[in-house]
Every structure is written in structure tokens, then in C-alpha cells.
Short mmCIF file of the C-alpha atoms (twelve columns), coordinates in Angstrom:
data_MODEL
# 
_entry.id   MODEL 
# 
loop_
_atom_site.group_PDB 
_atom_site.id 
_atom_site.type_symbol 
_atom_site.label_atom_id 
_atom_site.label_alt_id 
_atom_site.label_comp_id 
_atom_site.label_asym_id 
_atom_site.label_seq_id 
_atom_site.Cartn_x 
_atom_site.Cartn_y 
_atom_site.Cartn_z 
_atom_site.pdbx_PDB_model_num 
ATOM 1   C CA . MET A 1   10.248 0.595   -1.318  1 
ATOM 2   C CA . PHE A 2   13.208 -1.696  -0.829  1 
ATOM 3   C CA . PHE A 3   15.672 -1.174  -3.666  1 
ATOM 4   C CA . THR A 4   18.230 -3.940  -3.846  1 
ATOM 5   C CA . ARG A 5   21.599 -3.507  -5.398  1 
ATOM 6   C CA . LEU A 6   23.305 -6.679  -6.505  1 
ATOM 7   C CA . ILE A 7   27.077 -6.647  -6.718  1 
ATOM 8   C CA . ILE A 8   28.594 -9.599  -8.557  1 
ATOM 9   C CA . LEU A 9   32.265 -10.469 -8.193  1 
ATOM 10  C CA . THR A 10  33.959 -12.525 -10.898 1 
ATOM 11  C CA . LEU A 11  37.476 -13.894 -10.572 1 
ATOM 12  C CA . ILE A 12  39.916 -13.821 -13.427 1 
ATOM 13  C CA . SER A 13  42.268 -16.257 -11.748 1 
ATOM 14  C CA . PRO A 14  41.434 -19.277 -9.562  1 
ATOM 15  C CA . SER A 15  44.282 -18.235 -7.280  1 
ATOM 16  C CA . TRP A 16  42.790 -15.654 -4.938  1 
ATOM 17  C CA . GLY A 17  44.132 -14.188 -1.749  1 
ATOM 18  C CA . CYS A 18  45.295 -10.929 -0.249  1 
ATOM 19  C CA . ASP A 19  48.288 -10.929 -2.572  1 
ATOM 20  C CA . TYR A 20  46.035 -11.197 -5.612  1 
ATOM 21  C CA . ASN A 21  45.970 -7.982  -7.657  1 
ATOM 22  C CA . GLY A 22  43.459 -8.951  -10.346 1 
ATOM 23  C CA . MET A 23  40.421 -6.918  -11.280 1 
ATOM 24  C CA . ILE A 24  36.969 -7.618  -9.896  1 
ATOM 25  C CA . TYR A 25  33.832 -7.523  -12.010 1 
ATOM 26  C CA . TYR A 26  30.638 -6.509  -10.255 1 
ATOM 27  C CA . ASP A 27  27.220 -5.162  -11.133 1 
ATOM 28  C CA . LEU A 28  25.038 -2.641  -9.365  1 
ATOM 29  C CA . LEU A 29  21.281 -3.019  -9.457  1 
ATOM 30  C CA . PRO A 30  19.588 -0.788  -10.299 1 
ATOM 31  C CA . PRO A 31  22.475 0.117   -12.641 1 
ATOM 32  C CA . VAL A 32  24.259 3.383   -12.001 1 
ATOM 33  C CA . PHE A 33  27.336 3.224   -14.214 1 
ATOM 34  C CA . GLY A 34  26.168 0.865   -16.920 1 
ATOM 35  C CA . ASP A 35  26.064 -2.908  -16.928 1 
ATOM 36  C CA . TYR A 36  29.033 -3.517  -14.650 1 
ATOM 37  C CA . LEU A 37  32.125 -2.047  -13.057 1 
ATOM 38  C CA . VAL A 38  35.695 -3.345  -13.163 1 
ATOM 39  C CA . GLU A 39  37.785 -2.459  -10.123 1 
ATOM 40  C CA . PHE A 40  40.280 -3.926  -7.678  1 
ATOM 41  C CA . SER A 41  37.799 -4.210  -4.805  1 
ATOM 42  C CA . VAL A 42  34.065 -4.118  -4.217  1 
ATOM 43  C CA . LYS A 43  32.638 -0.699  -3.436  1 
ATOM 44  C CA . THR A 44  29.276 0.409   -2.172  1 
ATOM 45  C CA . TYR A 45  27.333 3.511   -3.100  1 
ATOM 46  C CA . SER A 46  24.724 5.662   -1.415  1 
ATOM 47  C CA . GLU A 47  21.776 3.403   -2.325  1 
ATOM 48  C CA . THR A 48  23.513 0.024   -2.028  1 
ATOM 49  C CA . GLN A 49  21.602 -2.358  0.203   1 
ATOM 50  C CA . MET A 50  22.817 -5.859  -0.643  1 
ATOM 51  C CA . VAL A 51  26.031 -7.360  -1.926  1 
ATOM 52  C CA . GLU A 52  25.846 -10.874 -3.358  1 
ATOM 53  C CA . ILE A 53  28.981 -12.673 -4.471  1 
ATOM 54  C CA . LEU A 54  28.438 -15.314 -7.115  1 
ATOM 55  C CA . SER A 55  31.923 -16.354 -8.216  1 
ATOM 56  C CA . GLU A 56  34.471 -18.797 -6.771  1 
ATOM 57  C CA . ILE A 57  36.509 -17.204 -3.968  1 
ATOM 58  C CA . PRO A 58  38.705 -19.674 -2.039  1 
ATOM 59  C CA . VAL A 59  39.884 -17.031 0.458   1 
ATOM 60  C CA . LEU A 60  38.118 -14.024 1.930   1 
ATOM 61  C CA . CYS A 61  40.430 -11.181 2.913   1 
ATOM 62  C CA . THR A 62  40.554 -7.444  3.525   1 
ATOM 63  C CA . ARG A 63  41.616 -6.371  0.038   1 
ATOM 64  C CA . GLN A 64  38.402 -7.579  -1.537  1 
ATOM 65  C CA . PHE A 65  36.050 -5.225  0.307   1 
ATOM 66  C CA . ASN A 66  35.984 -1.431  0.336   1 
ATOM 67  C CA . PHE A 67  32.549 -0.372  1.514   1 
ATOM 68  C CA . SER A 68  32.404 3.428   1.508   1 
ATOM 69  C CA . HIS A 69  28.667 3.440   2.285   1 
ATOM 70  C CA . PRO A 70  26.514 1.339   4.609   1 
ATOM 71  C CA . VAL A 71  25.138 -1.971  3.333   1 
ATOM 72  C CA . ASP A 72  22.420 -4.156  4.828   1 
ATOM 73  C CA . LEU A 73  23.610 -7.592  3.723   1 
ATOM 74  C CA . LEU A 74  26.751 -9.258  2.398   1 
ATOM 75  C CA . LEU A 75  25.793 -12.641 0.954   1 
ATOM 76  C CA . ILE A 76  28.452 -15.226 0.035   1 
ATOM 77  C CA . ALA A 77  26.672 -18.469 -0.839  1 
ATOM 78  C CA . ASP A 78  28.149 -21.520 -2.602  1 
ATOM 79  C CA . CYS A 79  31.306 -19.661 -3.601  1 
ATOM 80  C CA . GLY A 80  33.871 -22.336 -2.707  1 
ATOM 81  C CA . VAL A 81  35.264 -20.381 0.250   1 
ATOM 82  C CA . GLU A 82  37.835 -22.494 2.091   1 
ATOM 83  C CA . LYS A 83  39.359 -19.910 4.401   1 
ATOM 84  C CA . ILE A 84  38.396 -16.631 6.001   1 
ATOM 85  C CA . GLU A 85  41.373 -14.529 7.009   1 
ATOM 86  C CA . ALA A 86  41.372 -12.822 10.395  1 
ATOM 87  C CA . GLU A 87  39.563 -9.490  10.504  1 
ATOM 88  C CA . PHE A 88  38.705 -9.723  6.815   1 
ATOM 89  C CA . LEU A 89  36.126 -6.927  7.103   1 
ATOM 90  C CA . LEU A 90  37.931 -4.732  9.588   1 
ATOM 91  C CA . ASN A 91  39.636 -2.358  7.150   1 
ATOM 92  C CA . THR A 92  36.525 -1.354  5.251   1 
ATOM 93  C CA . LYS A 93  34.847 1.866   6.384   1 
ATOM 94  C CA . TYR A 94  31.457 0.207   6.799   1 
ATOM 95  C CA . GLN A 95  30.652 -3.361  7.716   1 
ATOM 96  C CA . PRO A 96  27.379 -4.985  6.672   1 
ATOM 97  C CA . ASP A 97  24.563 -5.186  9.185   1 
ATOM 98  C CA . SER A 98  24.168 -8.856  8.228   1 
ATOM 99  C CA . LEU A 99  26.786 -11.309 6.986   1 
ATOM 100 C CA . SER A 100 25.767 -14.616 5.418   1 
ATOM 101 C CA . VAL A 101 28.447 -17.124 4.383   1 
ATOM 102 C CA . THR A 102 26.751 -20.431 3.563   1 
ATOM 103 C CA . GLY A 103 27.281 -23.572 1.513   1 
ATOM 104 C CA . ASN A 104 31.063 -23.256 1.365   1 
ATOM 105 C CA . SER A 105 34.030 -25.442 2.378   1 
ATOM 106 C CA . ILE A 106 35.317 -23.692 5.490   1 
ATOM 107 C CA . ARG A 107 36.912 -26.116 7.978   1 
ATOM 108 C CA . THR A 108 37.973 -23.772 10.767  1 
ATOM 109 C CA . ILE A 109 36.845 -20.411 12.071  1 
ATOM 110 C CA . ARG A 110 40.177 -18.977 13.127  1 
ATOM 111 C CA . ARG A 111 41.082 -16.666 15.977  1 
ATOM 112 C CA . HIS A 112 39.933 -13.084 15.399  1 
ATOM 113 C CA . THR A 113 38.087 -13.921 12.183  1 
ATOM 114 C CA . PHE A 114 35.209 -11.845 13.514  1 
ATOM 115 C CA . ARG A 115 36.616 -9.188  15.833  1 
ATOM 116 C CA . ASN A 116 35.736 -5.556  16.462  1 
ATOM 117 C CA . LEU A 117 32.984 -5.563  13.840  1 
ATOM 118 C CA . ALA A 118 29.733 -3.601  13.808  1 
ATOM 119 C CA . THR A 119 27.822 -6.462  12.155  1 
ATOM 120 C CA . MET A 120 24.724 -7.636  14.042  1 
ATOM 121 C CA . PHE A 121 23.743 -10.907 12.331  1 
ATOM 122 C CA . TYR A 122 26.140 -13.733 11.400  1 
ATOM 123 C CA . THR A 123 24.909 -16.721 9.380   1 
ATOM 124 C CA . LEU A 124 27.539 -19.433 8.845   1 
ATOM 125 C CA . ARG A 125 25.345 -22.497 8.387   1 
ATOM 126 C CA . ASP A 126 25.820 -25.319 5.909   1 
ATOM 127 C CA . ASN A 127 29.590 -25.085 5.630   1 
ATOM 128 C CA . LEU A 128 32.048 -27.816 6.649   1 
ATOM 129 C CA . ILE A 129 33.145 -26.157 9.891   1 
ATOM 130 C CA . GLU A 130 34.746 -28.641 12.288  1 
ATOM 131 C CA . SER A 131 36.325 -26.332 14.855  1 
ATOM 132 C CA . ILE A 132 36.115 -22.790 16.168  1 
ATOM 133 C CA . GLU A 133 39.286 -21.348 17.656  1 
ATOM 134 C CA . ASN A 134 39.437 -19.272 20.833  1 
ATOM 135 C CA . GLU A 135 38.358 -15.659 20.308  1 
ATOM 136 C CA . ALA A 136 37.017 -16.370 16.834  1 
ATOM 137 C CA . PHE A 137 34.107 -14.094 17.779  1 
ATOM 138 C CA . ALA A 138 35.545 -11.286 19.894  1 
ATOM 139 C CA . ASN A 139 34.564 -7.769  20.893  1 
ATOM 140 C CA . LEU A 140 31.330 -7.796  18.914  1 
ATOM 141 C CA . SER A 141 29.253 -5.302  20.845  1 
ATOM 142 C CA . ASN A 142 26.488 -5.249  18.212  1 
ATOM 143 C CA . ALA A 143 26.246 -9.003  17.577  1 
ATOM 144 C CA . LYS A 144 22.731 -10.313 18.220  1 
ATOM 145 C CA . PHE A 145 22.475 -13.511 16.206  1 
ATOM 146 C CA . VAL A 146 25.006 -16.233 15.290  1 
ATOM 147 C CA . ASP A 147 23.932 -19.254 13.240  1 
ATOM 148 C CA . LEU A 148 26.419 -22.143 12.989  1 
ATOM 149 C CA . ALA A 149 23.908 -24.872 12.143  1 
ATOM 150 C CA . GLU A 150 24.445 -27.734 9.702   1 
ATOM 151 C CA . ASN A 151 28.203 -27.949 10.120  1 
ATOM 152 C CA . ARG A 152 30.532 -30.613 11.569  1 
ATOM 153 C CA . ILE A 153 31.452 -29.034 14.899  1 
ATOM 154 C CA . THR A 154 32.451 -31.700 17.431  1 
ATOM 155 C CA . VAL A 155 33.630 -29.582 20.380  1 
ATOM 156 C CA . PHE A 156 32.210 -26.286 21.552  1 
ATOM 157 C CA . GLU A 157 34.536 -24.170 23.694  1 
ATOM 158 C CA . CYS A 158 33.306 -21.197 25.680  1 
ATOM 159 C CA . ASN A 159 36.350 -19.093 24.788  1 
ATOM 160 C CA . CYS A 160 35.471 -18.939 21.114  1 
ATOM 161 C CA . PHE A 161 33.044 -16.162 22.107  1 
ATOM 162 C CA . VAL A 162 34.520 -13.224 24.036  1 
ATOM 163 C CA . ASN A 163 32.746 -9.963  24.852  1 
ATOM 164 C CA . VAL A 164 29.484 -10.448 22.979  1 
ATOM 165 C CA . PRO A 165 27.208 -8.600  25.435  1 
ATOM 166 C CA . ASN A 166 24.152 -8.339  23.185  1 
ATOM 167 C CA . LEU A 167 24.089 -11.849 21.739  1 
ATOM 168 C CA . ILE A 168 20.474 -13.001 21.964  1 
ATOM 169 C CA . GLN A 169 20.429 -16.151 19.831  1 
ATOM 170 C CA . LEU A 170 23.082 -18.813 19.201  1 
ATOM 171 C CA . ILE A 171 22.176 -21.674 16.876  1 
ATOM 172 C CA . LEU A 172 24.357 -24.794 16.906  1 
ATOM 173 C CA . GLU A 173 21.799 -27.349 15.772  1 
ATOM 174 C CA . ASP A 174 22.594 -30.223 13.424  1 
ATOM 175 C CA . ASN A 175 26.295 -30.535 14.260  1 
ATOM 176 C CA . LYS A 176 28.296 -33.349 15.863  1 
ATOM 177 C CA . ILE A 177 28.799 -31.957 19.371  1 
ATOM 178 C CA . ASN A 178 29.025 -34.853 21.840  1 
ATOM 179 C CA . SER A 179 29.414 -33.113 25.201  1 
ATOM 180 C CA . LEU A 180 29.027 -29.781 26.955  1 
ATOM 181 C CA . LYS A 181 31.816 -28.716 29.297  1 
ATOM 182 C CA . ALA A 182 31.817 -26.709 32.511  1 
ATOM 183 C CA . LYS A 183 31.179 -22.977 32.124  1 
ATOM 184 C CA . CYS A 184 30.468 -23.578 28.469  1 
ATOM 185 C CA . PHE A 185 28.180 -20.567 28.141  1 
ATOM 186 C CA . LYS A 186 29.811 -18.053 30.461  1 
ATOM 187 C CA . PHE A 187 29.980 -15.551 27.581  1 
ATOM 188 C CA . LEU A 188 26.174 -15.288 27.422  1 
ATOM 189 C CA . GLN A 189 25.066 -12.070 29.113  1 
ATOM 190 C CA . ASN A 190 21.750 -11.141 27.537  1 
ATOM 191 C CA . ASN A 191 18.623 -11.999 29.530  1 
ATOM 192 C CA . GLY A 192 16.103 -13.871 27.406  1 
ATOM 193 C CA . ALA A 193 18.742 -15.430 25.169  1 
ATOM 194 C CA . VAL A 194 18.045 -18.576 23.146  1 
ATOM 195 C CA . LEU A 195 20.492 -21.501 22.771  1 
ATOM 196 C CA . VAL A 196 19.623 -24.055 20.099  1 
ATOM 197 C CA . LEU A 197 21.568 -27.336 20.297  1 
ATOM 198 C CA . ARG A 198 19.036 -29.791 18.896  1 
ATOM 199 C CA . TYR A 199 20.077 -32.587 16.526  1 
ATOM 200 C CA . ASN A 200 23.597 -33.058 17.874  1 
ATOM 201 C CA . GLU A 201 25.168 -36.120 19.508  1 
ATOM 202 C CA . ILE A 202 25.331 -34.781 23.068  1 
ATOM 203 C CA . SER A 203 25.441 -37.577 25.627  1 
ATOM 204 C CA . LYS A 204 27.325 -35.864 28.475  1 
ATOM 205 C CA . ILE A 205 26.760 -32.543 30.136  1 
ATOM 206 C CA . ASP A 206 28.912 -31.190 32.956  1 
ATOM 207 C CA . PRO A 207 26.886 -30.254 36.076  1 
ATOM 208 C CA . GLN A 208 28.609 -26.849 35.988  1 
ATOM 209 C CA . VAL A 209 27.784 -26.165 32.348  1 
ATOM 210 C CA . PHE A 210 25.855 -22.971 33.172  1 
ATOM 211 C CA . ASP A 211 28.151 -21.731 35.938  1 
ATOM 212 C CA . GLU A 212 29.300 -18.106 35.521  1 
ATOM 213 C CA . MET A 213 26.629 -17.475 32.871  1 
ATOM 214 C CA . PRO A 214 25.203 -14.006 33.668  1 
ATOM 215 C CA . ALA A 215 22.116 -14.400 31.467  1 
ATOM 216 C CA . GLN A 216 18.778 -15.323 33.034  1 
ATOM 217 C CA . ASN A 217 15.446 -16.393 31.537  1 
ATOM 218 C CA . VAL A 218 17.292 -18.360 28.875  1 
ATOM 219 C CA . SER A 219 15.613 -20.851 26.540  1 
ATOM 220 C CA . ILE A 220 17.596 -24.074 26.020  1 
ATOM 221 C CA . HIS A 221 16.790 -26.437 23.154  1 
ATOM 222 C CA . LEU A 222 18.470 -29.848 23.462  1 
ATOM 223 C CA . GLU A 223 15.981 -31.909 21.482  1 
ATOM 224 C CA . PHE A 224 17.061 -35.104 19.737  1 
ATOM 225 C CA . ASN A 225 20.461 -35.654 21.293  1 
ATOM 226 C CA . ALA A 226 21.719 -38.739 23.151  1 
ATOM 227 C CA . PHE A 227 21.127 -37.965 26.842  1 
ATOM 228 C CA . GLU A 228 20.504 -40.914 29.144  1 
ATOM 229 C CA . ASN A 229 20.902 -39.044 32.429  1 
ATOM 230 C CA . LEU A 230 20.691 -35.376 33.246  1 
ATOM 231 C CA . PRO A 231 21.786 -33.939 36.615  1 
ATOM 232 C CA . VAL A 232 19.151 -31.442 37.714  1 
ATOM 233 C CA . ARG A 233 21.792 -29.465 39.626  1 
ATOM 234 C CA . ILE A 234 22.788 -27.886 36.293  1 
ATOM 235 C CA . LEU A 235 19.765 -25.627 36.865  1 
ATOM 236 C CA . ARG A 236 21.162 -24.189 40.104  1 
ATOM 237 C CA . LYS A 237 20.938 -20.393 40.449  1 
ATOM 238 C CA . HIS A 238 19.456 -19.890 37.010  1 
ATOM 239 C CA . ALA A 239 16.090 -19.069 35.498  1 
ATOM 240 C CA . PHE A 240 15.025 -20.792 32.294  1 
ATOM 241 C CA . VAL A 241 11.993 -20.011 30.189  1 
ATOM 242 C CA . VAL A 242 12.267 -23.266 28.232  1 
ATOM 243 C CA . PHE A 243 14.353 -26.381 28.829  1 
ATOM 244 C CA . ASN A 244 13.502 -28.807 26.036  1 
ATOM 245 C CA . LEU A 245 14.788 -32.394 26.191  1 
ATOM 246 C CA . THR A 246 12.384 -33.940 23.694  1 
ATOM 247 C CA . GLY A 247 13.545 -37.008 21.800  1 
ATOM 248 C CA . ASN A 248 16.523 -38.062 23.912  1 
ATOM 249 C CA . GLN A 249 17.168 -41.373 25.678  1 
ATOM 250 C CA . ILE A 250 16.592 -40.239 29.253  1 
ATOM 251 C CA . ARG A 251 15.770 -43.059 31.647  1 
ATOM 252 C CA . HIS A 252 16.046 -41.294 34.969  1 
ATOM 253 C CA . LEU A 253 16.498 -37.745 36.180  1 
ATOM 254 C CA . GLN A 254 18.854 -37.279 39.119  1 
ATOM 255 C CA . PHE A 255 16.669 -34.984 41.197  1 
ATOM 256 C CA . GLU A 256 18.013 -32.942 44.046  1 
ATOM 257 C CA . ILE A 257 16.588 -30.138 46.129  1 
ATOM 258 C CA . VAL A 258 18.063 -27.209 44.229  1 
ATOM 259 C CA . GLU A 259 17.627 -23.671 45.472  1 
ATOM 260 C CA . ASN A 260 17.229 -20.463 43.509  1 
ATOM 261 C CA . PHE A 261 16.173 -21.717 40.143  1 
ATOM 262 C CA . SER A 262 13.167 -21.432 37.892  1 
ATOM 263 C CA . VAL A 263 11.987 -23.394 34.874  1 
ATOM 264 C CA . GLY A 264 8.926  -22.306 32.958  1 
ATOM 265 C CA . PHE A 265 8.587  -25.240 30.566  1 
ATOM 266 C CA . LEU A 266 10.448 -28.516 31.018  1 
ATOM 267 C CA . THR A 267 9.655  -30.789 28.089  1 
ATOM 268 C CA . VAL A 268 10.776 -34.422 28.127  1 
ATOM 269 C CA . ASP A 269 8.282  -36.113 25.826  1 
ATOM 270 C CA . ALA A 270 9.389  -38.744 23.299  1 
ATOM 271 C CA . ASN A 271 12.034 -40.238 25.577  1 
ATOM 272 C CA . LEU A 272 12.439 -43.977 26.007  1 
ATOM 273 C CA . ASP A 273 11.811 -45.083 29.561  1 
ATOM 274 C CA . PRO A 274 8.433  -44.925 31.370  1 
ATOM 275 C CA . ASN A 275 10.336 -44.689 34.676  1 
ATOM 276 C CA . LEU A 276 11.046 -41.097 33.718  1 
ATOM 277 C CA . VAL A 277 7.393  -40.278 34.299  1 
ATOM 278 C CA . GLN A 278 7.593  -41.700 37.828  1 
ATOM 279 C CA . ASP A 279 10.720 -39.629 38.511  1 
ATOM 280 C CA . LEU A 280 8.915  -36.502 37.390  1 
ATOM 281 C CA . LYS A 281 5.899  -37.298 39.539  1 
ATOM 282 C CA . PHE A 282 8.103  -37.723 42.580  1 
ATOM 283 C CA . PHE A 283 10.060 -34.545 41.983  1 
ATOM 284 C CA . ALA A 284 6.950  -32.465 41.346  1 
ATOM 285 C CA . LYS A 285 5.414  -33.705 44.619  1 
ATOM 286 C CA . VAL A 286 8.588  -32.836 46.557  1 
ATOM 287 C CA . VAL A 287 8.740  -29.349 45.074  1 
ATOM 288 C CA . LEU A 288 5.053  -28.692 45.703  1 
ATOM 289 C CA . TYR A 289 5.384  -29.937 49.297  1 
ATOM 290 C CA . ASN A 290 8.417  -27.759 49.976  1 
ATOM 291 C CA . ARG A 291 6.672  -24.735 48.525  1 
ATOM 292 C CA . ALA A 292 3.630  -25.409 50.690  1 
ATOM 293 C CA . GLN A 293 5.876  -25.639 53.768  1 
ATOM 294 C CA . LYS A 294 7.748  -22.522 52.619  1 
ATOM 295 C CA . MET A 295 11.008 -24.404 52.863  1 
ATOM 296 C CA . SER A 296 12.135 -23.254 49.417  1 
ATOM 297 C CA . PRO A 297 10.480 -19.911 48.726  1 
ATOM 298 C CA . ASN A 298 12.730 -19.162 45.766  1 
ATOM 299 C CA . THR A 299 12.130 -22.452 44.020  1 
ATOM 300 C CA . VAL A 300 9.528  -22.340 41.279  1 
ATOM 301 C CA . PHE A 301 9.026  -25.310 39.006  1 
ATOM 302 C CA . TYR A 302 6.190  -25.630 36.517  1 
ATOM 303 C CA . LEU A 303 6.146  -28.849 34.513  1 
ATOM 304 C CA . ILE A 304 4.266  -28.803 31.241  1 
ATOM 305 C CA . PHE A 305 4.395  -31.756 28.853  1 
ATOM 306 C CA . LEU A 306 3.081  -32.046 25.353  1 
ATOM 307 C CA . THR A 307 2.239  -35.740 25.321  1 
ATOM 308 C CA . PHE A 308 1.343  -36.617 28.910  1 
ATOM 309 C CA . CYS A 309 0.426  -35.107 32.246  1 
ATOM 310 C CA . ILE A 310 2.518  -36.187 35.203  1 
ATOM 311 C CA . PHE A 311 -0.562 -36.551 37.382  1 
ATOM 312 C CA . TYR A 312 -3.254 -38.860 36.081  1 
# 
């Protein structure tokens, strides 16, 4: 049976930071030492599984956390957090398997905020994040999942993620990203990874956006952005399971004969221009012809659409 311990932090002063020496009130559920404890920092015990902070904490820093035992989840929701200091969990003996900081007022994820941690799952959605500094996520060998959805991110830089070899899912949906730069995802190493960028404002994508990306068999979700044109050469030398462009403004696809790539599902339904269908028909015929002539033995392209078939 899953026994949850709930640790509640209550501030005595609205002025909180690493120089703050006030006491912290927190409860353990099921109770071990009575109704609550009063200490200088949050501690975990042998059966602790979840920590949930309920009070206002403008700044997160190292002094607030002293986990002497493993914990599954640290949850900081709607706590008025405005700043996370660099390496704020680094000094505690154990880091949570999952960290969820949501519904706060964080503007910037600063350099080394998340560095050298054992945490696997990072949920940072529904804050006010506008920018992510270089190396904000660095040397996270266990990181598998990062969720930055529902923020205000306008620019995504590849160097904000460094040495994240096991990252399998990155969610950036519902932000304000307007373009994707060259080598934007070179940090992505895990085959089968999923990138979710739907509901942004992306209108431009550099043809070299996936250059130097080691990962293969990646699923890309770019639904409901602002694409009008998409250079097919961005697919060069990569294998994609899904490439979803539903709900954009694509009028034409700039097709080229591109070697050494694979797309399992290319979805372009709910775009604006019927000429797109003709482009797809033409490209599919060229690919099928070249395959039949064995001119491009490494090129595999299966087109599956939800709302129409390209041959009718």
C-alpha cells in the first residue's frame, strides 16, 4: 500500500531566502511525532514518500531542504515562488525522484538551477517562465522527463540542456516560441524521444534544426503553430516515428530528394491550402518511383493522413 507523508512548510516571515533563519512548520502523514514539527529545514524520514509545500515561498534555496531519506515527490504548487537559486537541491543527501514546481511566478530558469541532480522527472508547467539560461539543466544523467508547458518562453536555446543522456520526453507546448534555430536539439541523445512543441507561435524553422542530434526514431509534435512553408531537408539523415504538422498554415512543402531519412507518420491535416495535397501527391510518386528503381534504397517514406488520402 502506498503510504503518503505530507510535509507542510509555513513561513513566519514573508522575507525568505538563504539568509533567512526562521523556523519551518511541517507535518508528517501518517503522524510520527505528533501533529507537526518545528525545525529550521524540512527533513524526511524512513517512510516519507511525498513532500508538499503549501505556504508562500518567494525563493527556493539549499537551506530549506535536508532530506536524510529518499523521497518520491517534492511538490511546490501555487506557493508564490519567484526565484529558484542555483543548485537549490544539491546539498541535501537525497533528491526527490520527481520534482513538481507549478503555478508560481518564476520568470527565469537560471544557469545551474538544475545541475548534478539525481531527479528523474521535472515538471515546471504553468509558471511565468520567459527565458531559460544556458546550462540551466546540466549533468542530469537520470533525467527522463522535463515539462515546461504553459509558460511564456519565446526563445529556445539548445545550450540550456547539457549532458542529459537519458532524456526521453521534452514538453514545450503552449508557450510563445516563434522560431527554431539550427542545431536546436543537439542535446537529445535518447532514441525514441518525444518532443512536444504544439500550440506555440513557430513560423520559422532552420533547415539545420536537427543537425548534430544523435537521437533517432524521434516523435515531433508541431501541431497548431504558424508554419507556412517547411523545408523537407530538415529530415536529412534522421529517422522520425511521428512528424505532426496538423493545424498550421502550410501552403506548399519544399520537396527535395533527401537521402537517409525515414518518417513513419507525417500528418498535415487541417492546414489551409489544397495545393498542399498536390505537393504531397507529387512527392509520394517521386519517392515510390525512386524506390522502385532502387535509386534511393535508404529512403523510406510512409504518408498517413487522418482526414484525406493522397491518392484518390
